[in-house]
C-alpha positions as CSV (number, residue, x, y, z in Angstrom):
1,Q,141.7,128.7,89.9
2,R,141.1,125.5,87.6
3,I,137.7,125.0,89.3
4,K,136.8,128.6,88.7
5,D,137.8,128.4,85.1
6,L,135.7,125.2,84.6
7,G,132.7,127.4,85.4
8,F,131.8,126.0,88.9
9,P,130.4,128.6,91.4
10,A,131.3,126.7,94.6
11,L,133.2,124.1,96.4
12,W,131.3,121.4,98.2
13,L,133.6,119.6,100.7
14,T,133.0,116.4,102.6
15,P,133.5,116.9,106.4
16,V,136.9,118.1,107.3
17,L,136.6,117.6,111.0
18,K,138.9,115.2,113.0
19,N,137.9,111.7,112.3
20,D,138.4,108.2,113.8
21,A,140.9,106.8,111.2
22,C,139.9,103.2,111.5
23,D,137.3,101.0,113.1
24,N,136.3,97.3,112.6
25,G,138.6,96.9,109.8
26,S,137.3,99.9,107.8
27,A,138.7,103.4,107.2
28,G,137.0,106.7,108.0
29,Y,138.6,108.7,105.1
30,H,135.2,110.1,104.2
31,G,134.8,112.4,107.2
32,Y,131.6,111.0,108.8
33,W,133.2,109.3,111.8
34,G,133.7,112.5,113.8
35,L,135.8,112.4,117.0
36,D,136.7,116.1,117.4
37,F,134.1,118.4,116.0
38,T,136.1,121.5,116.7
39,T,139.2,121.1,114.5
40,V,140.4,120.0,111.0
41,D,141.5,116.4,110.6
42,P,145.3,116.5,110.8
43,P,145.8,114.5,107.5
44,L,144.1,117.4,105.7
45,G,146.2,120.1,107.3
46,T,145.7,122.6,110.0
47,D,142.8,124.9,110.9
48,Q,144.9,127.8,109.3
49,D,145.3,125.7,106.1
50,F,141.5,125.4,105.9
51,A,141.0,129.1,106.6
52,N,143.5,129.9,103.8
53,L,141.5,127.6,101.5
54,T,138.1,129.3,102.1
55,A,139.7,132.8,101.8
56,K,141.3,131.9,98.4
57,A,138.0,130.5,97.2
58,H,136.2,133.6,98.2
59,A,138.8,135.8,96.5
60,L,138.0,133.9,93.3
61,G,134.2,134.4,93.8
62,L,133.7,130.9,94.9
63,K,131.4,129.9,97.7
64,V,132.4,127.0,100.1
65,Y,129.8,124.5,101.3
66,L,130.7,122.1,104.0
67,D,129.2,118.7,104.6
68,V,128.1,118.4,108.2
69,V,127.0,115.6,110.6
70,V,124.5,116.0,113.5
71,N,123.2,112.4,113.6
72,H,126.1,110.5,114.9
73,T,129.8,110.5,115.9
74,A,132.6,107.9,115.5
75,D,131.8,104.4,117.0
76,V,133.4,104.7,120.5
77,I,130.5,103.4,122.8
78,T,130.0,99.7,123.2
79,L,126.4,98.6,124.0
80,S,125.2,95.5,125.8
81,G,123.4,92.8,123.8
82,S,123.2,92.8,120.0
83,G,121.2,94.4,117.3
84,Y,118.5,97.1,117.6
85,T,116.0,97.2,120.5
86,D,112.6,99.0,120.7
87,A,112.7,98.7,124.5
88,P,111.1,101.9,126.0
89,F,113.3,104.7,127.3
90,R,113.3,104.9,131.1
91,D,114.4,107.7,133.3
92,C,116.9,107.4,136.2
93,K,114.1,106.1,138.4
94,G,112.9,103.5,136.0
95,R,109.9,105.3,134.7
96,K,109.0,105.0,131.0
97,F,109.0,108.1,128.9
98,N,108.6,109.2,125.3
99,P,111.5,111.4,124.3
100,A,109.4,113.1,121.5
101,R,107.4,114.8,124.4
102,Y,110.5,116.7,125.3
103,A,112.0,117.3,121.8
104,M,111.2,121.0,121.6
105,G,111.5,121.8,125.3
106,K,114.3,123.0,127.6
107,T,114.2,120.1,130.0
108,F,114.7,116.4,129.8
109,P,114.2,113.4,132.1
110,C,117.2,112.3,134.2
111,L,119.0,109.3,132.8
112,S,121.2,106.5,134.0
113,A,123.3,104.0,132.0
114,A,121.6,101.0,133.7
115,N,118.2,102.2,132.4
116,M,119.2,102.9,128.9
117,P,117.7,100.5,126.2
118,R,121.1,98.9,125.9
119,V,123.7,99.6,128.6
120,P,126.5,101.8,127.2
121,V,130.2,101.3,128.0
122,A,133.2,103.4,126.9
123,I,136.6,101.7,127.5
124,A,139.0,103.8,129.6
125,A,141.2,104.7,126.7
126,D,138.2,106.3,124.7
127,R,136.4,108.1,127.6
128,N,137.8,111.4,126.5
129,A,138.3,110.7,122.8
130,K,135.6,113.1,121.6
131,K,135.4,117.0,121.5
132,P,133.5,118.9,122.7
133,A,133.6,117.1,126.0
134,W,129.8,116.6,126.2
135,L,130.1,114.2,123.3
136,N,131.9,111.7,125.7
137,D,128.8,111.2,127.9
138,P,127.2,107.9,126.8
139,L,123.8,109.3,128.0
140,R,123.9,111.8,125.1
141,Y,123.2,108.9,122.7
142,H,120.1,106.8,122.1
143,D,121.9,103.6,122.9
144,R,119.6,101.3,121.1
145,G,121.9,99.3,118.9
146,D,122.5,99.1,115.2
147,I,119.8,99.9,112.7
148,D,118.4,96.8,110.9
149,F,117.9,98.0,107.4
150,S,115.9,94.9,106.3
151,G,112.9,95.8,108.5
152,C,113.1,99.0,110.5
153,S,110.5,101.3,111.9
154,E,110.7,105.2,111.7
155,A,111.9,105.2,115.3
156,C,114.6,102.7,114.5
157,F,115.9,104.8,111.6
158,E,116.0,107.8,113.8
159,Q,117.3,106.3,117.0
160,G,119.4,103.3,115.9
161,D,123.1,103.4,115.3
162,F,124.0,103.9,111.6
163,F,126.4,101.1,110.8
164,G,127.4,101.1,114.4
165,L,128.2,104.8,114.7
166,D,127.1,106.4,118.1
167,D,123.7,107.9,117.4
168,L,123.1,111.2,119.2
169,F,120.1,111.7,121.4
170,T,118.8,114.6,119.3
171,E,115.7,115.0,121.4
172,Q,117.8,116.3,124.3
173,P,118.0,120.1,124.5
174,Q,121.7,119.8,125.4
175,V,122.4,117.9,122.1
176,V,120.5,120.5,120.1
177,S,122.4,123.4,121.6
178,G,125.7,121.5,121.5
179,M,125.5,120.7,117.8
180,T,124.2,124.2,117.0
181,E,127.2,125.8,118.8
182,V,129.6,123.3,117.1
183,Y,128.5,124.4,113.6
184,E,128.1,128.0,114.3
185,K,131.7,128.1,115.3
186,W,132.7,126.6,111.8
187,I,130.8,129.5,110.2
188,K,132.6,132.0,112.3
189,D,136.1,130.5,112.2
190,F,136.2,129.6,108.5
191,S,133.5,131.8,106.8
192,I,131.5,128.9,105.5
193,D,128.8,129.8,103.0
194,G,126.4,126.8,103.6
195,F,125.9,123.3,104.8
196,R,125.0,120.1,103.2
197,I,123.5,118.0,105.9
198,D,124.4,114.3,106.1
199,T,121.9,111.5,107.3
200,M,119.1,114.1,107.5
201,K,116.2,111.5,107.5
202,H,117.9,109.8,110.5
203,V,117.2,112.8,112.8
204,N,113.8,113.7,114.4
205,D,112.0,116.6,112.8
206,E,111.9,118.6,116.0
207,F,115.7,118.9,116.0
208,W,115.6,120.6,112.6
209,Q,112.9,123.0,113.7
210,R,115.4,124.4,116.3
211,F,118.8,123.8,114.6
212,L,118.1,125.2,111.2
213,P,116.6,128.6,112.1
214,D,119.2,129.1,114.8
215,V,122.1,128.3,112.5
216,L,120.6,130.5,109.7
217,D,120.1,133.4,112.1
218,Y,123.6,133.1,113.3
219,A,125.0,133.0,109.6
220,H,123.0,136.2,108.8
221,R,124.5,137.9,111.8
222,Q,128.0,136.9,110.5
223,G,127.1,138.7,107.2
224,K,126.1,135.5,105.3
225,R,122.9,136.9,103.8
226,E,122.7,133.9,101.3
227,F,123.6,131.0,103.6
228,F,122.2,127.8,102.0
229,M,121.5,124.5,103.8
230,F,120.3,121.4,102.0
231,G,119.8,117.8,103.3
232,E,121.0,114.5,102.0
233,V,117.4,113.9,100.8
234,F,115.8,117.2,99.8
235,D,112.0,117.1,100.3
236,T,110.2,120.2,99.2
237,T,106.9,118.9,100.8
238,R,108.3,119.6,104.3
239,P,108.7,123.4,104.5
240,F,110.8,123.5,107.7
241,T,113.5,121.5,105.9
242,S,113.4,123.1,102.6
243,H,113.0,126.9,103.0
244,F,116.2,127.8,105.0
245,T,118.1,129.6,102.3
């Protein structure tokens, strides 16, 4: 009620999904180290608590915008070597390929851990740490190593691990559909009114050309006629990332 009385029309929340609490001596209190993308982080309460919050906000005439992450998950996968590498992607037979060629398609080359730019390894205790289950597959990530912010190509920014966080292979159709389903469920279960999208510039454009219209269409079918999405860096010169309102 106090937020309403102050004149604000909406709540904008940092991610509320279940997070990795601590990694490399730092804390994931901010919500961007996702482990379980299907439920509310226990320190914040239960799924029902969050549903009650959004219901009470709506009863007061407030909208609820949720911060979301599609670029990365918590740092669970360990990679061979150190730093970022521009080594070419190779399929399971060792043949080079450019993932951008497949980014808008329904198929993708077969992959093997041994042929990834850096070989990914998940320790036994963490092999089922993430939800949905497909997030536990190391081949659903770029596996290139950490971004070097001092001198980094566009590919590095899009495919490198953001401060060590496991960078999703967003050119893969399975990743596009998987993340779309994840956030459609948040709309359905909690009546969310819009998304603020974290690390937007670190994801290839083709992902947004599929994810944004699909999510918007789903929101409309859920009765959210004014569902609003905005990126961390809002660029009005790029129509497919600015007109989804």
